[in-house]
C-alpha positions as CSV (number, residue, x, y, z in Angstrom):
1,X,-39.9,1.6,-2.6
2,X,-40.7,5.4,-2.6
3,X,-41.7,5.2,1.0
4,X,-38.4,3.5,1.9
5,X,-36.4,6.1,0.0
6,X,-38.4,9.0,1.5
7,X,-37.7,7.5,5.0
8,X,-34.0,7.3,4.3
9,X,-33.8,10.9,3.1
10,X,-35.9,12.1,6.0
11,X,-33.6,10.3,8.5
12,X,-30.5,11.8,6.9
13,X,-31.9,15.3,6.8
14,X,-33.2,15.0,10.4
15,X,-29.8,13.8,11.6
16,X,-28.2,16.9,10.0
17,X,-30.7,19.2,11.5
18,X,-30.3,17.7,15.0
19,X,-26.5,17.9,14.6
20,X,-26.7,21.5,13.6
21,X,-29.1,22.6,16.3
22,X,-27.4,20.4,18.8
23,X,-24.3,22.6,18.7
24,X,-26.3,25.1,20.8
25,X,-26.2,24.1,24.4
26,X,-29.6,25.4,25.2
27,X,-31.2,23.1,22.6
28,X,-28.9,20.1,22.9
29,X,-31.9,17.8,23.8
30,X,-35.2,17.6,22.0
31,X,-38.4,16.3,23.5
32,X,-40.2,13.4,21.9
33,X,-42.9,15.8,20.7
34,X,-40.4,18.2,19.2
35,X,-38.5,15.4,17.4
36,X,-41.9,14.1,16.0
37,X,-42.8,17.5,14.8
38,X,-39.4,18.1,13.1
39,X,-39.6,14.6,11.5
40,X,-43.0,15.4,10.1
41,X,-41.8,18.7,8.7
42,X,-38.8,17.2,7.0
43,X,-40.9,14.3,5.6
44,X,-43.4,16.7,4.2
45,X,-40.6,18.7,2.6
46,X,-39.1,15.6,1.0
47,X,-42.4,14.4,-0.4
48,X,-42.9,17.8,-1.9
49,X,-39.4,17.8,-3.4
50,X,-38.7,14.1,-4.5
51,X,-35.6,15.2,-6.4
52,X,-33.9,15.4,-3.1
53,X,-34.2,11.6,-2.8
54,X,-32.8,11.1,-6.2
55,X,-29.9,13.5,-5.7
56,X,-29.1,12.0,-2.3
57,X,-28.9,8.5,-3.7
58,X,-27.0,9.6,-6.8
59,X,-24.4,11.4,-4.6
60,X,-24.1,8.3,-2.4
61,X,-23.6,6.1,-5.4
62,X,-20.9,8.4,-6.8
63,X,-19.1,8.6,-3.5
64,X,-19.1,4.8,-3.1
65,X,-17.9,4.3,-6.7
66,X,-15.1,6.8,-6.2
67,X,-14.1,5.0,-3.0
68,X,-14.1,1.6,-4.7
69,X,-12.0,2.9,-7.6
70,X,-9.5,4.5,-5.3
71,X,-9.1,1.2,-3.5
72,X,-8.7,-0.7,-6.7
73,X,-6.1,1.7,-8.0
74,X,-4.2,1.4,-4.7
75,X,-4.2,-2.3,-5.2
76,X,-2.9,-1.8,-8.8
77,X,0.0,0.4,-7.6
78,X,1.1,-2.3,-5.1
79,X,3.5,-3.8,-7.6
80,X,6.4,-5.0,-5.6
81,X,7.7,-8.2,-7.2
82,X,5.8,-7.6,-10.5
83,X,8.1,-7.9,-13.5
84,X,8.7,-4.8,-15.6
85,X,10.5,-3.4,-18.6
86,X,11.7,0.1,-19.3
87,X,12.3,3.0,-17.0
88,X,13.0,2.5,-13.3
89,X,12.5,5.2,-10.7
90,X,12.8,7.9,-13.3
91,X,9.6,6.8,-15.0
92,X,6.9,9.5,-15.2
93,X,4.3,7.1,-16.8
94,X,3.7,3.5,-15.8
95,X,1.7,1.2,-18.1
96,X,0.2,-1.7,-16.2
97,X,-0.6,-4.7,-18.5
98,X,-2.7,-7.6,-17.4
99,X,-1.3,-10.3,-19.7
100,X,-1.4,-14.1,-20.4
101,X,1.3,-15.8,-22.4
102,X,-1.3,-17.9,-24.2
103,X,-3.2,-14.7,-25.4
104,X,-2.9,-14.0,-29.1
105,X,-4.0,-10.4,-28.6
106,X,-1.3,-9.9,-25.9
107,X,1.3,-11.0,-28.5
108,X,-0.2,-8.5,-30.9
109,X,0.1,-5.6,-28.5
110,X,3.5,-6.7,-27.4
111,X,5.1,-5.3,-30.6
112,X,3.3,-2.0,-30.1
113,X,4.4,-1.7,-26.5
114,X,8.0,-2.5,-27.4
115,X,7.9,0.3,-30.0
116,X,6.7,2.8,-27.3
117,X,9.3,1.7,-24.8
118,X,12.1,2.0,-27.4
119,X,11.1,5.6,-28.2
120,X,10.2,6.8,-24.7
121,X,12.8,6.4,-22.0
122,X,10.5,7.6,-19.3
123,X,7.9,4.9,-19.6
124,X,7.8,1.7,-17.6
125,X,5.8,-1.3,-18.5
126,X,4.8,-3.4,-15.5
127,X,3.3,-6.8,-16.2
128,X,0.5,-8.0,-14.0
129,X,0.8,-11.7,-14.8
130,X,-2.8,-12.8,-15.2
131,X,-2.9,-16.4,-16.3
132,X,-6.5,-17.2,-17.1
133,X,-6.4,-19.2,-20.3
134,X,-4.7,-22.4,-19.6
135,X,-2.6,-24.4,-17.1
136,X,0.5,-23.6,-19.1
137,X,-0.3,-19.9,-18.6
138,X,0.1,-20.3,-14.9
139,X,3.5,-22.0,-15.3
140,X,4.6,-19.3,-17.7
141,X,3.5,-16.6,-15.3
142,X,5.4,-18.1,-12.4
143,X,8.5,-18.4,-14.6
144,X,8.1,-14.7,-15.7
145,X,8.0,-13.5,-12.1
146,X,10.9,-15.8,-11.2
147,X,12.9,-14.4,-14.2
148,X,12.4,-10.9,-12.6
149,X,14.0,-12.2,-9.5
150,X,17.1,-12.9,-11.5
151,X,17.0,-9.6,-13.3
152,X,16.4,-11.1,-16.7
153,X,12.7,-10.7,-17.2
154,X,12.9,-8.6,-20.3
155,X,14.8,-11.2,-22.3
156,X,12.5,-14.0,-21.1
157,X,9.4,-11.9,-21.8
158,X,10.6,-11.2,-25.4
159,X,11.3,-14.9,-25.9
160,X,7.8,-15.9,-24.6
161,X,6.0,-13.3,-26.6
162,X,7.8,-14.1,-29.9
163,X,7.4,-17.9,-29.4
164,X,5.1,-19.4,-32.0
165,X,4.7,-22.9,-30.8
166,X,2.5,-24.3,-28.0
167,X,3.5,-23.2,-24.5
168,X,4.8,-26.1,-22.4
169,X,7.3,-26.8,-19.6
170,X,9.9,-27.6,-22.2
171,X,9.3,-24.4,-24.2
172,X,9.4,-22.3,-21.0
173,X,12.7,-23.8,-19.9
174,X,14.1,-23.5,-23.4
175,X,13.3,-19.8,-23.6
176,X,14.6,-19.3,-20.1
177,X,17.9,-20.9,-21.0
178,X,18.2,-18.7,-24.1
179,X,17.5,-15.6,-21.8
180,X,20.5,-16.6,-19.7
181,X,18.6,-17.7,-16.6
182,X,19.9,-20.1,-14.0
183,X,17.4,-22.9,-14.6
184,X,17.8,-24.6,-11.2
185,X,17.2,-21.3,-9.4
186,X,14.3,-20.5,-11.7
187,X,12.5,-23.7,-10.9
188,X,13.1,-23.2,-7.2
189,X,11.8,-19.7,-7.3
190,X,8.8,-20.7,-9.4
191,X,7.6,-22.8,-6.4
192,X,8.1,-20.0,-3.8
193,X,5.3,-18.7,-1.7
194,X,6.2,-15.2,-2.7
195,X,5.0,-15.9,-6.3
196,X,1.8,-17.3,-4.9
197,X,1.2,-14.0,-3.1
198,X,2.0,-11.9,-6.2
199,X,-0.4,-14.0,-8.4
200,X,-3.1,-13.9,-5.8
201,X,-2.7,-10.1,-5.5
202,X,-3.1,-9.7,-9.3
203,X,-6.2,-11.8,-9.3
204,X,-7.7,-9.7,-6.5
205,X,-6.8,-6.5,-8.3
206,X,-8.3,-7.7,-11.5
207,X,-11.6,-8.4,-9.7
208,X,-11.5,-5.0,-8.1
209,X,-11.0,-3.3,-11.5
210,X,-13.6,-5.7,-13.1
211,X,-11.0,-7.1,-15.6
212,X,-12.0,-10.4,-17.0
213,X,-9.8,-10.7,-20.1
214,X,-6.4,-9.9,-21.6
215,X,-4.7,-7.7,-22.6
216,X,-6.0,-5.0,-20.3
217,X,-3.9,-1.8,-19.9
218,X,-4.0,0.9,-17.3
219,X,-2.0,3.9,-18.6
220,X,-1.9,6.4,-15.8
221,X,-5.5,6.6,-14.9
222,X,-6.8,5.5,-18.3
223,X,-8.1,2.0,-18.6
224,X,-8.0,0.3,-22.0
225,X,-9.4,-3.2,-22.7
226,X,-8.0,-5.0,-25.6
227,X,-5.1,-4.4,-28.1
228,X,-4.6,-0.9,-29.5
229,X,-2.0,0.6,-31.8
230,X,1.3,2.2,-30.7
231,X,0.0,5.6,-31.9
232,X,-3.0,5.2,-29.6
233,X,-0.8,4.3,-26.7
234,X,1.4,7.3,-27.3
235,X,-1.7,9.5,-27.5
236,X,-2.9,8.3,-24.1
237,X,0.5,8.8,-22.6
238,X,0.6,12.4,-23.9
239,X,-2.9,13.1,-22.5
240,X,-1.8,11.7,-19.1
241,X,1.3,13.8,-19.0
242,X,-0.7,16.9,-19.9
243,X,-3.2,16.1,-17.1
244,X,-0.3,15.7,-14.6
245,X,1.6,18.8,-15.6
């Protein structure tokens, strides 16, 4: 293992040396003997300073992790079609919530999030419908996104989160009717390929962020797994605003 790591570091350092020296036209090409000698010198240096190997691998791991997180966050911010409540374009903080309508903890944090939205007009709550607990969760998620298409997601979401019975087709349609949705249009939209794409996008985003349960919140750049209090949510919002000011 050490031999492989040493070889990796040696090759990297040699490449940098050749690149640097290669900028001089008179030394653009090295003979085989010169390359062998340079390689031996670098390898001897690496063996005498093994911390270089550790630092090189650490830096590489950090760089890869940062790149993966940046990609995952980019996927998260791709929220066209996701239902939302609260501020529109004027929002300075967006809370992304991965949620399932069969999740008891999601219903617990619902009240806390509603309190935050009621007090802070510059916060937007974007729901990443993440139906992982039951077949009825999938139907409810599709209905939620379809409710957004009619501009009545908030009323539907409140109805679903305050519903205390089992979730079924009948309960979903009953709540949709109370929210003032056109049920024929709702059922047609629920079958649309657009909703398939939105749900698939959320599944892929959850995998990229290593989210396996609900609720899961991303407030600015702060990830929170599980239900927390309204006071804690407000504190994170304040910290994120301070960091962005």
